[in-house]
C-alpha positions in Angstrom: 44.7 5.3 -5.4 41.3 4.3 -4.2 38.3 6.0 -5.9 34.6 5.5 -5.1 32.3 7.2 -7.5 28.6 7.4 -6.5 25.8 8.0 -9.0 22.1 7.6 -9.4 20.8 10.4 -7.3 18.2 12.9 -8.3 14.9 14.5 -7.5 12.0 12.2 -6.8 8.5 12.6 -5.3 7.7 11.0 -2.0 6.9 7.4 -2.5 9.2 7.1 -5.4 12.4 5.0 -5.9 16.0 5.5 -6.8 18.9 3.1 -7.3 22.3 4.4 -6.3 25.5 2.9 -7.6 29.1 3.1 -6.3 31.8 2.1 -8.7 35.2 1.4 -7.2 38.7 1.5 -8.5 41.9 0.8 -6.6 40.1 -1.4 -4.2 38.3 -4.8 -4.4 34.9 -4.2 -2.9 34.3 -7.9 -2.4 37.2 -8.0 0.1 35.7 -5.2 2.2 32.7 -4.5 4.3 31.0 -1.7 2.4 28.4 0.8 3.5 26.2 3.7 2.4 26.2 6.9 4.4 24.3 10.1 4.1 24.7 13.7 5.2 22.3 16.6 5.5 23.9 20.1 5.6 24.5 21.1 9.2 24.3 17.5 10.5 26.7 14.7 11.0 27.2 12.1 8.4 25.2 9.0 9.3 25.4 5.3 8.5 22.5 4.1 6.4 23.2 0.5 5.2 26.1 -1.9 5.2 27.1 -5.3 3.9 29.9 -7.4 5.3 32.2 -9.6 3.3 29.9 -12.6 3.7 26.9 -10.7 2.3 25.1 -10.0 5.6 23.3 -6.6 5.4 22.4 -4.2 8.1 20.3 -1.0 8.1 19.6 2.0 10.2 16.1 1.7 11.6 14.7 4.6 9.6 15.3 2.8 6.3 14.6 -0.8 7.2 12.1 -2.4 4.8 12.6 0.4 2.3 16.3 0.3 1.3 18.3 -2.7 0.1 22.1 -2.8 -0.2 23.7 -5.2 -2.7 27.0 -5.8 -4.3 28.1 -7.1 -7.7 31.7 -8.2 -7.3 32.3 -8.9 -11.0 31.6 -5.2 -11.6 33.2 -4.0 -8.4 30.1 -2.0 -7.7 27.8 -1.6 -4.7 24.2 -0.5 -5.0 21.5 1.0 -2.8 18.0 0.4 -3.9 15.7 3.0 -2.2 12.0 2.5 -2.3 9.1 4.4 -0.8 11.3 7.5 -0.4 10.4 10.1 2.2 11.4 13.8 2.3 13.5 13.0 5.4 15.7 10.8 3.1 16.9 14.0 1.3 20.7 14.1 1.7 24.0 13.6 -0.1 24.7 9.8 -0.2 28.2 8.3 -0.1 29.5 4.8 -0.3 32.6 3.8 1.7 34.2 1.0 3.5 33.2 0.0 7.0 34.8 1.7 8.9 35.0 4.6 6.4 38.3 5.4 4.8 37.7 6.9 1.3 35.2 9.6 0.9 34.0 10.4 -2.6 31.9 13.3 -3.9 28.6 11.6 -3.1 25.3 11.8 -5.0 22.5 14.1 -4.1 19.1 12.6 -3.4 16.2 15.0 -3.0 12.7 13.8 -2.1 9.8 16.3 -2.5 6.6 16.0 -0.5 
């Protein structure tokens, strides 16, 4: 059974930083393209950042230069470093494969202005 457990969210002021973690079990993250997604109530879940098996990263335009996705295969964990956070980054953040197959509970990120 695959489990993806996100953590690291919280409340931060605009301009601040957070580092999200996604710990996996039942799946080897290094063998999969992995991504971070986010959802605001009433809106569709959107792709934020992804990394393919070779380590190539991609980002939605709104987070380029501010967010960095990384992966530590020995810990079977994916990270999302978020800097210079903006109120519009407020959402529940999820990690998942690309394409997404295993939704977890997510972690809430709230950015105050």
